[in-house]
C-alpha positions in Angstrom: 139.0 87.4 86.4 138.2 91.0 87.5 141.6 92.4 86.3 142.8 95.2 84.2 140.7 98.0 85.7 141.2 99.6 89.1 139.7 102.7 90.7 141.6 105.7 89.3 141.6 104.5 85.7 139.4 106.9 83.7 139.7 104.9 80.4 136.6 102.8 80.9 133.6 103.6 78.6 130.1 102.9 80.0 129.3 100.9 76.8 131.7 98.2 77.9 129.6 97.2 80.9 126.3 97.8 79.1 127.2 95.5 76.2 126.3 92.2 77.9 122.7 93.5 78.4 122.2 95.6 75.3 119.4 93.5 74.0 117.6 93.6 77.4 118.0 97.3 77.7 116.3 97.8 74.3 113.4 95.7 75.6 113.3 97.8 78.8 113.2 101.0 76.7 110.2 99.6 74.7 108.4 98.6 77.9 109.0 102.1 79.4 107.5 103.7 76.3 104.5 101.5 76.3 103.4 102.8 79.8 101.6 105.8 78.3 99.2 103.7 76.2 95.7 104.7 77.1 96.8 107.7 79.1 95.6 111.3 78.6 97.5 112.7 75.5 99.3 115.4 77.6 100.4 112.7 80.1 101.6 110.5 77.3 103.6 113.4 75.9 105.1 114.1 79.3 106.1 110.5 79.8 107.7 110.4 76.3 109.7 113.5 77.2 110.9 112.1 80.5 111.9 108.7 79.0 113.7 110.4 76.1 115.7 112.5 78.6 116.3 109.4 80.7 120.1 109.3 81.2 122.3 106.3 81.0 119.9 103.6 82.3 122.4 102.8 85.0 119.8 101.0 87.2 118.2 98.8 84.5 121.7 97.7 83.4 122.6 96.9 87.0 119.5 94.8 87.4 119.9 93.0 84.1 123.6 92.2 84.8 122.9 90.9 88.2 120.0 88.7 87.1 121.8 87.4 84.0 124.8 86.5 86.1 122.6 84.5 88.4 120.5 82.8 85.7 117.3 84.7 86.3 114.3 84.7 83.9 115.0 87.2 81.1 111.4 88.5 80.9 111.1 89.0 84.6 114.4 90.8 84.7 113.3 93.2 81.9 110.1 93.8 83.8 111.9 94.5 87.0 114.4 96.8 85.3 111.6 98.9 83.8 109.8 99.0 87.2 113.0 100.3 88.9 113.6 102.9 86.2 110.1 104.2 86.3 110.2 104.4 90.1 113.4 106.4 89.7 111.8 108.7 87.1 108.8 109.3 89.3 111.0 110.4 92.2 112.8 112.8 89.9 109.6 114.4 88.8 108.6 115.1 92.4 112.2 116.1 93.3 112.3 118.7 90.5 109.0 120.2 91.6 110.1 120.4 95.3 113.4 122.0 94.3 111.9 124.3 91.7 114.4 122.9 89.2 113.9 124.0 85.6 116.6 121.8 84.0 117.7 118.2 84.5 120.6 116.8 82.5 120.3 119.9 80.4 116.7 119.3 79.5 113.7 121.3 80.6 111.8 119.7 83.5 108.0 119.4 83.6 108.0 122.5 85.9 108.8 124.7 82.9 105.5 124.1 81.1 103.1 122.6 83.6 101.5 123.7 86.8 102.5 122.0 90.1 99.2 120.0 90.3 99.7 118.6 86.8 103.4 117.7 87.7 102.4 116.0 90.9 99.8 113.9 89.2 102.2 112.9 86.5 104.6 111.7 89.1 101.7 109.8 90.8 100.8 108.1 87.5 104.4 107.0 86.9 104.6 105.6 90.5 101.4 103.6 89.8 102.8 102.3 86.5 106.0 101.3 88.2 104.1 99.4 90.9 102.1 97.6 88.2 105.4 96.5 86.5 106.8 95.3 89.9 103.6 93.3 90.4 104.0 91.8 86.9 107.0 89.8 88.2 104.5 87.7 90.2 106.9 87.8 93.2 105.2 88.9 96.4 108.4 89.4 98.4 109.6 91.7 95.7 106.4 93.7 95.9 106.9 94.2 99.6 110.5 95.3 99.1 109.4 97.7 96.4 106.8 99.3 98.7 109.3 99.5 101.6 111.9 101.2 99.4 109.4 103.8 98.2 108.6 104.6 101.8 112.3 105.0 102.6 112.8 107.3 99.6 109.8 109.5 100.6 110.8 109.6 104.3 114.3 110.6 103.2 112.8 113.5 101.2 110.7 114.7 104.2 113.7 114.4 106.5 115.7 116.6 104.1 112.9 119.2 103.9 112.3 119.5 107.6 115.5 118.7 109.5 118.6 118.5 107.2 119.4 122.1 106.4 122.5 123.4 108.0 123.3 120.1 109.7 126.9 118.9 109.6 125.9 115.5 111.1 127.5 112.4 109.5 124.6 110.2 110.7 122.1 112.5 109.1 124.1 112.6 105.9 124.4 108.8 105.6 120.7 108.3 106.2 119.9 110.9 103.6 122.1 109.4 100.8 120.9 105.9 101.6 117.3 107.1 101.2 118.0 109.3 98.1 120.2 106.9 96.2 121.5 103.8 98.1 118.0 102.3 98.8 117.0 102.1 95.1 120.3 100.7 93.9 120.2 98.2 96.7 116.6 97.3 95.7 117.8 96.8 92.1 120.5 94.2 92.8 118.6 92.5 95.7 115.4 92.1 93.7 117.3 90.8 90.6 118.8 88.1 92.8 115.5 87.4 94.5 113.8 86.6 91.2 116.8 84.5 90.1 115.9 81.8 92.6 119.3 81.7 94.2 119.8 81.0 97.9 119.6 83.6 100.6 123.3 84.0 100.9 123.7 85.1 97.3 120.7 87.5 97.7 122.3 89.1 100.7 125.6 89.4 99.0 124.0 91.2 96.0 121.9 93.4 98.3 125.1 94.5 100.0 126.9 95.0 96.7 124.0 97.3 95.7 124.1 99.1 99.0 127.8 99.8 98.8 127.6 100.8 95.2 124.7 103.2 95.9 126.5 104.9 98.8 129.6 105.4 96.7 127.6 106.7 93.8 126.0 109.4 95.8 129.2 110.4 97.6 130.8 110.9 94.2 127.8 112.9 93.0 128.2 115.1 96.1 132.0 115.6 95.3 131.1 116.5 91.7 128.7 119.1 93.0 131.9 120.9 94.2 134.5 119.9 91.6 132.5 119.5 88.4 131.8 122.2 85.8 128.3 123.6 85.6 128.0 122.5 82.0 128.9 118.9 82.9 126.8 118.4 86.0 123.9 120.4 84.7 123.5 122.6 87.8 125.5 125.4 89.6 128.6 124.4 91.4 127.9 123.9 95.1 124.2 124.0 94.6 123.4 121.7 97.6 125.3 123.9 100.0 123.7 127.0 98.5 120.4 125.4 99.6 121.8 124.7 103.1 122.3 120.9 102.4 125.6 119.8 103.8 127.3 116.9 102.0 130.4 114.9 102.8 133.1 117.3 101.4 131.6 120.1 103.5 131.2 117.9 106.5 134.9 117.0 106.4 135.8 120.7 106.1 133.4 121.7 108.9 134.9 119.0 111.2 138.4 120.3 110.6 137.5 124.0 110.7 134.6 124.4 113.2 135.7 128.0 113.9 135.5 129.2 110.3 132.9 132.1 110.4 131.2 130.7 107.3 130.9 127.2 108.9 129.4 128.9 112.0 127.0 130.8 109.7 125.9 127.6 108.0 125.3 125.6 111.2 123.5 128.4 112.9 120.9 128.6 110.2 122.3 131.6 108.2 122.8 129.5 105.0 120.5 131.9 103.2 123.3 134.5 103.2 124.3 133.8 99.6 127.6 135.5 99.6 128.9 133.6 102.6 127.8 130.3 101.2 129.3 131.1 97.8 132.6 131.7 99.6 132.2 128.5 101.6 131.6 126.5 98.4 134.9 127.7 97.0 136.7 127.0 100.3 135.4 123.4 100.4 136.2 123.0 96.7 139.9 123.6 97.5 140.0 121.7 100.8 141.1 118.1 101.6 137.4 117.3 102.1 137.1 116.5 98.4 140.0 114.0 98.4 138.8 112.4 101.7 135.3 112.0 100.4 136.5 110.2 97.3 138.6 107.9 99.5 135.5 107.1 101.5 133.6 106.3 98.3 136.5 104.1 97.2 136.2 102.2 100.5 132.5 101.4 99.7 133.6 100.2 96.2 136.2 97.9 97.6 133.5 96.3 99.8 131.3 95.9 96.7 134.1 94.3 94.8 134.8 91.8 97.6 131.2 90.7 97.4 131.5 89.9 93.8 134.5 87.5 94.4 132.1 84.6 95.2 129.8 85.1 92.2 129.8 83.0 89.0 132.7 83.8 86.7 131.0 85.5 83.7 131.0 88.6 81.4 128.2 89.9 83.6 130.3 89.6 86.8 133.2 91.4 85.1 130.8 94.1 83.9 129.5 94.6 87.5 133.1 94.9 88.6 133.9 97.5 86.0 130.6 99.4 86.7 131.6 99.7 90.4 135.1 101.0 89.5 133.6 103.5 87.0 131.4 104.9 89.8 134.4 106.5 91.6 136.2 107.7 88.5 133.3 109.3 86.5 133.2 113.0 85.8 129.4 113.4 85.6 
């Protein structure tokens, strides 16, 4: 069990860990597309656009795999998976507006054709539909968890807006990535276990698996922001640092080179000096901070894999193992 694929192997295709839940993912897709029924035509078109551009469905697959492994109700798991994906989609709509982003995954964002008020209201509508789906699981503790997670995500965005720029604080960074990514992935695995009626120990193990997976996922995203090619990651190299947001590779570099004039510029609030920040991006890109960040991500993944050791031996458990390993070897 759990053999044949270790961090560092790039041969894994995402389809291999999606295959045990392929049928469920198709049901999730249909449920997502049904959310615009009865909505204003423009809103329906926007929702269709967002769902069609919706990426790999990483979170729904994660929830379905967890729940199937633990014997959860198929229909409730599909409903939960759609609720999580809609919540994720709503946060992206608002994120793109806040960032002024015109592209996501190579597709135009709503900002390109809509006014800010219309975009905000679209995000609000999607939040509401996501909450309704979460309620459709008829599981009150899950609803409470859903609301708490949404509050964590929004609070994290506000923290980033008001107090994160130019900060090389690890504590601030870990809180930000938990709010941005870790909390929703943690919600996905924890909630899938909760509605599978397993005992509290198993729920806690799957919560922790999701937490560690989510933290690793965002650290790798932050590494790819420096090492990826613009065409692959869909945004300029080093785009976070160019906005004054300091992620783990840059934190490692700043800790090792506190006297670098560009680091001093960053931490003293001069991150708007574009030429300096462009130079710092290239410096970080070549530094050991990239390798050390990936090692840190692999540490989180090792913890996640240990938590799977006590789970039922199944194709779903193997898929969750492979999914975790893929997280630290992916290129996008």
